[in-house]
Structures are given as C-alpha cells and as structure tokens.
ZAMARGU-4260 file (C-alpha; in steps of 0.2 Angstrom, whole numbers, plus 5000, padded with zeros to 4 digits):
<rodrens>
0) 4862/5060/5024 | 4862/5047/5038 | 4863/5029/5038 | 4865/5016/5052 | 4883/5008/5049
5) 4884/4991/5058 | 4900/4981/5062 | 4898/4963/5068 | 4907/4960/5084 | 4897/4945/5089
10) 4878/4943/5085 | 4873/4942/5104 | 4881/4959/5108 | 4870/4975/5111 | 4865/4986/5096
15) 4875/5002/5096 | 4869/5012/5081 | 4878/5027/5075 | 4868/5039/5064 | 4881/5049/5053
20) 4888/5053/5037 | 4899/5049/5028 | 4898/5030/5032 | 4910/5022/5044 | 4910/5007/5054
25) 4903/5006/5072 | 4902/4991/5083 | 4885/4982/5084 | 4876/4966/5080 | 4861/4961/5071
30) 4846/4972/5075 | 4828/4967/5076 | 4823/4985/5072 | 4834/4984/5057 | 4826/4969/5051
35) 4809/4976/5053 | 4814/4993/5045 | 4809/5003/5060 | 4824/5014/5056 | 4821/5026/5042
40) 4829/5020/5026 | 4842/5031/5017 | 4852/5031/5001 | 4868/5021/5000 | 4883/5029/4991
45) 4899/5022/4983 | 4913/5031/4975 | 4904/5047/4969 | 4897/5051/4987 | 4881/5060/4991
50) 4869/5064/4978 | 4874/5049/4968 | 4866/5034/4976 | 4870/5016/4972 | 4854/5011/4982
55) 4840/5023/4985 | 4834/5015/5001 | 4844/5004/5014 | 4840/5002/5032 | 4858/4997/5038
60) 4876/4994/5032 | 4886/4980/5040 | 4905/4979/5041 | 4910/4961/5045 | 4928/4957/5048
65) 4929/4940/5041 | 4919/4927/5030 | 4911/4919/5046 | 4903/4935/5050 | 4897/4938/5032
70) 4889/4921/5034 | 4881/4925/5050 | 4873/4941/5043 | 4866/4932/5029 | 4859/4919/5040
75) 4850/4932/5051 | 4843/4940/5035 | 4836/4924/5029 | 4827/4921/5046 | 4819/4939/5045
80) 4817/4939/5026 | 4827/4954/5024 | 4834/4959/5007 | 4853/4959/5006 | 4866/4966/4994
85) 4885/4965/4995 | 4896/4980/4992 | 4914/4980/4989 | 4925/4995/4987 | 4910/5002/4977
90) 4911/5009/4959 | 4892/5010/4955 | 4888/5025/4943 | 4869/5024/4945 | 4855/5018/4957
95) 4855/5000/4951 | 4864/4990/4965 | 4849/4986/4975 | 4830/4985/4973 | 4820/5000/4981
100) 4814/4989/4996 | 4818/5000/5011 | 4822/4985/5022 | 4837/4981/5011 | 4854/4979/5021
105) 4871/4981/5014 | 4886/4969/5018 | 4901/4980/5015 | 4916/4968/5012 | 4931/4980/5014
110) 4937/4973/5030 | 4936/4955/5024 | 4952/4955/5014 | 4963/4940/5018 | 4975/4933/5005
115) 4982/4916/5008 | 4986/4899/5000 | 4998/4907/4988 | 5005/4894/4976 | 5014/4901/4961
120) 5019/4883/4955 | 5001/4878/4955 | 4996/4895/4948 | 4983/4900/4961 | 4979/4910/4977
125) 4964/4912/4988 | 4957/4930/4990 | 4943/4935/5001 | 4928/4946/4997 | 4935/4963/5000
130) 4952/4961/4992 | 4955/4975/4980 | 4966/4975/4965 | 4979/4987/4973 | 4980/4975/4988
135) 4982/4959/4978 | 4995/4967/4966 | 5006/4973/4980 | 5004/4955/4988 | 5008/4946/4972
140) 5022/4958/4966 | 5031/4955/4983 | 5031/4936/4979 | 5035/4938/4960 | 5018/4935/4954
145) 5004/4943/4944 | 4985/4940/4939 | 4990/4943/4921 | 4977/4954/4911 | 4962/4950/4921
150) 4961/4968/4927 | 4951/4984/4928 | 4957/5002/4929 | 4954/5006/4947 | 4955/5000/4965
155) 4939/4990/4966 | 4937/4972/4973 | 4940/4957/4963 | 4924/4949/4970 | 4914/4963/4964
160) 4922/4964/4947 | 4918/4946/4944 | 4900/4947/4950 | 4897/4962/4939 | 4907/4956/4923
165) 4921/4969/4924 | 4935/4969/4911 | 4951/4976/4905 | 4953/4979/4886 | 4960/4965/4875
170) 4956/4954/4860 | 4971/4943/4862 | 4971/4939/4881 | 4957/4934/4893 | 4953/4951/4900
175) 4936/4948/4909 | 4941/4947/4928 | 4930/4932/4929 | 4942/4923/4917 | 4954/4922/4932
180) 4943/4914/4944 | 4945/4895/4947 | 4933/4894/4962 | 4919/4906/4968 | 4913/4903/4985
185) 4895/4911/4987 | 4884/4913/5003 | 4867/4907/4996 | 4850/4911/5001 | 4850/4898/5015
190) 4865/4906/5023 | 4876/4891/5017 | 4893/4894/5009 | 4894/4885/4992 | 4909/4882/4982
195) 4907/4883/4963 | 4922/4876/4953 | 4926/4882/4936 | 4918/4870/4923 | 4912/4878/4907
200) 4899/4864/4905 | 4891/4867/4922 | 4876/4880/4923 | 4881/4884/4941 | 4898/4890/4935
205) 4891/4899/4920 | 4879/4909/4931 | 4892/4912/4945 | 4904/4919/4933 | 4894/4934/4930
210) 4881/4933/4944 | 4877/4952/4947 | 4876/4947/4965 | 4860/4938/4962 | 4866/4921/4969
215) 4872/4928/4985 | 4888/4938/4991 | 4904/4931/4985 | 4914/4927/5001 | 4931/4922/4993
220) 4938/4916/4977 | 4952/4905/4971 | 4961/4915/4958 | 4973/4911/4944 | 4991/4919/4945
225) 5006/4919/4934 | 5025/4924/4936 | 5027/4943/4937 | 5032/4951/4921 | 5036/4968/4914
230) 5027/4977/4900 | 5029/4993/4889 | 5015/5006/4885 | 5015/5016/4869 | 5003/5029/4862
235) 5000/5036/4845 | 4988/5049/4839 | 4977/5044/4824 | 4966/5054/4813 | 4948/5049/4815
240) 4946/5041/4797 | 4961/5030/4801 | 4950/5021/4814 | 4932/5023/4807 | 4938/5017/4790
245) 4952/5006/4796 | 4954/4988/4801 | 4950/4990/4820 | 4952/4972/4824 | 4970/4972/4816
250) 4974/4988/4826 | 4969/4980/4843 | 4971/4961/4842 | 4990/4960/4841 | 4993/4967/4858
255) 4991/4960/4876 | 4980/4975/4879 | 4975/4990/4868 | 4961/5003/4867 | 4956/5020/4859
260) 4951/5036/4867 | 4941/5046/4855 | 4940/5065/4854 | 4925/5069/4843 | 4926/5087/4841
265) 4944/5086/4836 | 4941/5071/4825 | 4956/5062/4833 | 4960/5046/4842 | 4973/5041/4855
270) 4978/5023/4852 | 4986/5015/4867 | 4994/4998/4867 | 5004/4987/4879 | 5014/4971/4877
275) 5026/4961/4888 | 5045/4964/4887 | 5060/4955/4895 | 5063/4961/4913 | 5080/4967/4908
280) 5073/4978/4894 | 5073/4994/4904 | 5077/5000/4922 | 5062/5012/4921 | 5048/5009/4933
285) 5033/5017/4926 | 5017/5020/4936 | 5001/5025/4928 | 4987/5036/4935 | 4971/5039/4925
290) 4963/5049/4940 | 4976/5059/4949 | 4973/5077/4951 | 4978/5091/4962 | 4965/5103/4970
295) 4971/5117/4959 | 4969/5107/4943 | 4952/5101/4949 | 4946/5118/4953 | 4952/5125/4936
300) 4943/5110/4927 | 4927/5112/4937 | 4925/5130/4933 | 4928/5127/4914 | 4917/5112/4914
305) 4903/5120/4923 | 4903/5135/4910 | 4901/5121/4897 | 4883/5118/4903 | 4879/5135/4895
310) 4892/5138/4882 | 4898/5126/4868 | 4914/5136/4866 | 4919/5130/4884 | 4916/5112/4879
315) 4927/5114/4864 | 4940/5122/4874 | 4940/5108/4887 | 4941/5095/4874 | 4956/5104/4866
320) 4964/5105/4884 | 4961/5087/4889 | 4967/5081/4872 | 4983/5090/4874 | 4985/5084/4892
325) 4983/5066/4886 | 4996/5067/4873 | 5011/5064/4885 | 5012/5049/4896 | 5000/5049/4911
330) 5014/5040/4921 | 5026/5044/4935 | 5042/5035/4939 | 5038/5024/4954 | 5054/5027/4962
335) 5057/5046/4960 | 5038/5051/4958 | 5044/5062/4943 | 5033/5063/4928 | 5038/5053/4913
340) 5038/5063/4897 | 5041/5052/4883 | 5034/5036/4875 | 5036/5021/4877 | 5035/5018/4896
345) 5042/5003/4904 | 5038/4995/4921 | 5030/4980/4930 | 5014/4974/4923 | 5001/4980/4936
350) 5010/4997/4938 | 5010/5001/4920 | 4993/4993/4916 | 4983/5000/4930 | 4994/5010/4943
355) 4985/5020/4955 | 4986/5037/4963 | 5001/5048/4964 | 5007/5053/4981 | 4998/5068/4988
360) 4985/5068/4974 | 4966/5065/4974 | 4954/5058/4962 | 4941/5068/4952 | 4927/5063/4963
365) 4937/5069/4979 | 4937/5086/4972 | 4919/5087/4966 | 4921/5082/4948 | 4906/5070/4945
370) 4900/5062/4929 | 4888/5050/4920 | 4892/5037/4908 | 4885/5025/4895 | 4893/5008/4891
375) 4887/4996/4878 | 4896/4981/4871 | 4894/4977/4852 | 4902/4963/4842 | 4919/4969/4836
380) 4914/4964/4819 | 4902/4979/4819 | 4914/4991/4827 | 4916/5002/4812 | 4898/5003/4809
385) 4894/5008/4827 | 4908/5021/4828 | 4902/5028/4811 | 4884/5029/4818 | 4890/5039/4833
390) 4900/5050/4821 | 4884/5053/4812 | 4875/5058/4828 | 4888/5071/4832 | 4887/5078/4814
395) 4868/5078/4815 | 4869/5090/4830 | 4882/5101/4821 | 4869/5103/4807 | 4858/5111/4820
400) 4872/5122/4825 | 4875/5112/4841 | 4893/5106/4843 | 4895/5091/4854 | 4912/5086/4862
405) 4919/5075/4875 | 4919/5082/4892 | 4929/5069/4900 | 4948/5070/4904 | 4953/5055/4893
410) 4939/5057/4880 | 4927/5043/4875 | 4934/5026/4880 | 4934/5013/4867 | 4938/4996/4874
415) 4938/4978/4869 | 4935/4961/4876 | 4940/4943/4870 | 4925/4931/4869 | 4922/4923/4886
420) 4907/4911/4888 | 4895/4913/4903 | 4876/4918/4904 | 4877/4937/4908 | 4894/4943/4902
425) 4896/4956/4889 | 4907/4945/4879 | 4898/4929/4879 | 4894/4921/4862 | 4882/4908/4853
430) 4867/4919/4857 | 4850/4920/4849 | 4853/4937/4841 | 4862/4929/4827 | 4877/4941/4829
435) 4895/4935/4828 | 4902/4938/4845 | 4915/4925/4843 | 4929/4937/4839 | 4925/4947/4854
440) 4917/4964/4858 | 4920/4982/4857 | 4914/4992/4872 | 4908/5010/4869 | 4911/5019/4885
445) 4905/5037/4884 | 4908/5046/4901 | 4903/5065/4902 | 4904/5078/4915 | 4888/5082/4926
450) 4887/5100/4930 | 4887/5105/4948 | 4878/5121/4944 | 4860/5125/4939 | 4848/5111/4936
455) 4863/5099/4935 | 4858/5094/4917 | 4872/5092/4904 | 4874/5103/4889 | 4861/5097/4876
460) 4855/5084/4888 | 4843/5075/4876 | 4858/5071/4865 | 4865/5058/4877 | 4848/5049/4879
465) 4844/5049/4860 | 4861/5042/4856 | 4859/5028/4868 | 4842/5024/4861 | 4849/5024/4843
470) 4863/5012/4847 | 4852/5000/4856 | 4839/5000/4843 | 4850/4999/4828 | 4864/4986/4834
475) 4865/4970/4844 | 4872/4976/4860 | 4874/4972/4879 | 4875/4984/4894 | 4889/4985/4906
480) 4881/4980/4923 | 4887/4995/4933 | 4888/5009/4920 | 4870/5012/4914 | 4854/5019/4920
485) 4838/5009/4923 | 4831/5016/4907 | 4846/5009/4897 | 4844/4992/4905 | 4825/4992/4900
490) 4829/4996/4882 | 4844/4984/4881 | 4835/4969/4888 | 4828/4964/4871 | 4846/4960/4866
495) 4849/4947/4880 | 4848/4929/4875 | 4831/4922/4883 | 4838/4905/4884 | 4853/4911/4894
500) 4842/4921/4905 | 4831/4906/4908 | 4846/4895/4913 | 4852/4909/4924 | 4836/4910/4933
505) 4835/4892/4936 | 4852/4893/4945 | 4847/4908/4954 | 4831/4900/4961 | 4842/4886/4968
510) 4854/4897/4976 | 4841/4910/4982 | 4823/4904/4982 | 4817/4918/4992 | 4824/4932/4981
515) 4834/4940/4995 | 4848/4945/4984 | 4838/4954/4970 | 4843/4970/4962 | 4834/4983/4950
520) 4844/4975/4936 | 4838/4958/4941 | 4821/4964/4941 | 4823/4972/4924 | 4831/4957/4915
525) 4817/4946/4922 | 4827/4933/4933 | 4817/4936/4949
</rodrens>
C-alpha cells in the first residue's frame, strides 16, 4: 500500500512527495494536487498496520513539527474545502477515524510533542498534541510529579485519548483522561486556535471534553498534575459465581483502580486492584507490561490461535495457557529487568499502573497477532445482569455443541469508570434513557484473535455479532469510540441522549461550520 506522507517545512516550499509504505515523513508543503485529490487515495493505518485501516481513503498525511504548522495545514485545508482528521500515536481498531471521502488528509501529530509550563505547586503542565503517556510519565517522574489516575494502558497521545473518551478503570478516582484536562486548545474550522477552559456549565467545554475530533484537532492542553507516588498491585483468582452473584461495586470501588479479566471457558476471573502506599514501603520498582512478547512466544501463540479457527479444542487449550500465564505478575523489576514472580508488586505509579515494553521485546501486533474487539459501557448498577447475560450466551452455544472461549492473552477485560459529565463520554449521566449512571459504568471489552489463515473469520464468527446485538438491544449501553465497528455504532446510537447530541451538534457547527473534521462516527450519531 502507498500513501503520500507530507512534512511541512514552510508552506511555500516545493512539493516533494514520497510514495511508499510503511508511512514515514518526507519534506514537503501543501499541495494543490493533494487538495484536488489528483493523487490516488489509499488507506491509512495505525497500530495494527496494513490490512487494518483506520481510514479507508486518504490523499495525504502531514507530519508538522509544531502547533503553528498544524494551524497552517488546517488553514490551507479550509481554503480548499479539504476534509481533515488528526491522528496521534494511533490506536484505532476499525475504519471509523475518517469519513470515506478520498480527499481527506491526515495531520499526524507525533512530532508536535513539546512539554512546558511545568508548575507542580499550581498542579498543571502544558502538553502539545503529540505527547504520549510514556513521554509525559518520564518527564513528570523526573520532576517528582504524576497525572494521577487519568490514564490508559498503552503509549497513545493524551490529546487523542481526551478526544476519543479514553479511560483507565476506577470507580473511586477520576479515570477518564479528559478529567485531567484544564484547558483544551483546538484548531477550529476557520483555522483559528481556540482555548476552551474547564467549566462544567459551559456547552463548549462539555463538547470539547469528548469531541471525537469533530470540533477540530487538539493542538495542546493544560493538564492537571500531582506529586509523584508509589502504588502496589495485587491479583486474586475468583470463581465465576463470586463475581456474577457477588457485589461487583463493593469489589471494585474501594480501590484507586481495579478490574477483572474473565476466562469464560474456565469460569474464572482474575481480579486485579491497585492502591497507593507510602514511598518507603518497598524498594521494589515494578514495571508492568501487558503487551511484551518475544518472537518465539508470538510464533507459538500464532500457530495455536490460527488452528483455533478450525478446532474448538485449540481455543480451549489457548484459554488454559493464557490463564496460566496471567496468574503470576506481568511485571519486571525496572532496575534489573528480571521477572517479578509474586504478588503484591510495588513501584512508582505509572510504572505499575501502565508500564510499557520490556527491553528487547515487541508487541503482539509487531509479530502478526491481530485482533478485533467490542467495547460497550453499561451502568455499573446493571453489571451483574450484563455479565450473566453474556454467560447465558456462552452457555447457549455450548448446548449446540459449540464451546466458546477467550482467545486474548488476558481474557475478557472488564473495566470500570467513575461518573464524569460531558456530552459524548461513556460515563456521563442524567441521560434520557432513565438508567442510573451516577454510580459509574462497567466497560465490557471483549477482544478476540483474528486468524491470519483462510478467510480470516474467527471460529463461530456469527457469535460475536449476535452477542453485540443482544447486549445493545437488552441493556442501556454506550460504545467506546475507537473499539467498535460501524455496525455496532449504528445499533448503539439509539442509546445516546438526543438532547446531548443536539447540544453537541450546536457547538460543532460553531467550531466547524463546513464540516471539515467529520468522521464516520460523527455521521452515524447524526451531528453532521
């Protein structure tokens, strides 16, 4: 696959396109041919690479170096009426980031990564569009600071996380990444830089807090920070009935962050929780990695997972294997890089809560392990009923002689979010559906392996689609904005509050009257 990758080195310089794959930056300026879509449009890929487009058709990708260059690109796009989408580090699961307009251009923000105006006493720092969690964590830790629990579980940009409503897992602490934003600076549809300041009574703030990029690219943010701290992590194994028939809220809410991993074939849950501890509690410096793999491990898993496309016995074996591997800590000591073998694990907040890659390891997608997922949020007050309905769906397949399993290395991820008010967030409340979202939400995140053999369909492929439809039809729910297919969005839009959509649309029309920043999701939810 080929795409023009453009880097702005002054808008009056000569266009020097580079046609290549994978994407990388080459010097050039705005191109009339790009604006007129004379170049053939091609897919744009993010973390999963070729074959898994975030956008089906883009004409060019820009790599600006600073906020001023981002503004210039948008201004040129406004003049030529060219659709624009911003892309951070890129963690899109499906082709929903753009519309299918082949004139679309991408502003890739990776090089716009300044961090400045650090003020721990005031509790804030300024970060630019391309700053990732890894970059900010390193910067803050060196200065004795942290962003608290407004996190995600991988190295994506904070601006992209705010725009798309990303979250950690907590019912006690604010875990929406947007909860950490104090100011959001957005390049609007006139090419002007607007500063939106936190104010929960202001519709502009409530739209910008989870904007889906529909107001324009986030150029920078003023973000809340705290003194650095240490935490512990502990994990227990629970029988399925202890969760399905238990008090889920009581299990999750006491901790700064907590979640479940569900192993449906084995009828077990891993129950992980974290809380702060005094900095002198332990000298251990644990470093978590959810995604680190060696090539040998990846090749072994790929062979077994691919056989699971045809044989349920392989899927049963893979769930047993992954469950066993997930029992001990998925942590190394940050100083020695040796595996930590016993719970609890102690370390600095970001290292333990998120971590990163172990030295010399790759990620699943680096080695050809690809997946699909479904993530829906439900009121936590209905968590037991939702999980029991999923259990019933698995059992219904078993009565047909079809055994369904988890095919992901950490099982089915059950996360939680404290209530946080804005128009499009997964954990907003006071909505027209009549459900009680005030205690927070449970996120049902069901990743599954996508075979790289045959037709690429998963074992018993219709099950996944039927489960999504069942959950959407039977419960109040909201989709995660980067982890669902177009079809899931079309089904789930009925659960979104029409009043909030109307208010969001009014703000969007002020920021982007031409609709240059639209996406498939924006079209589906009716805010065009």
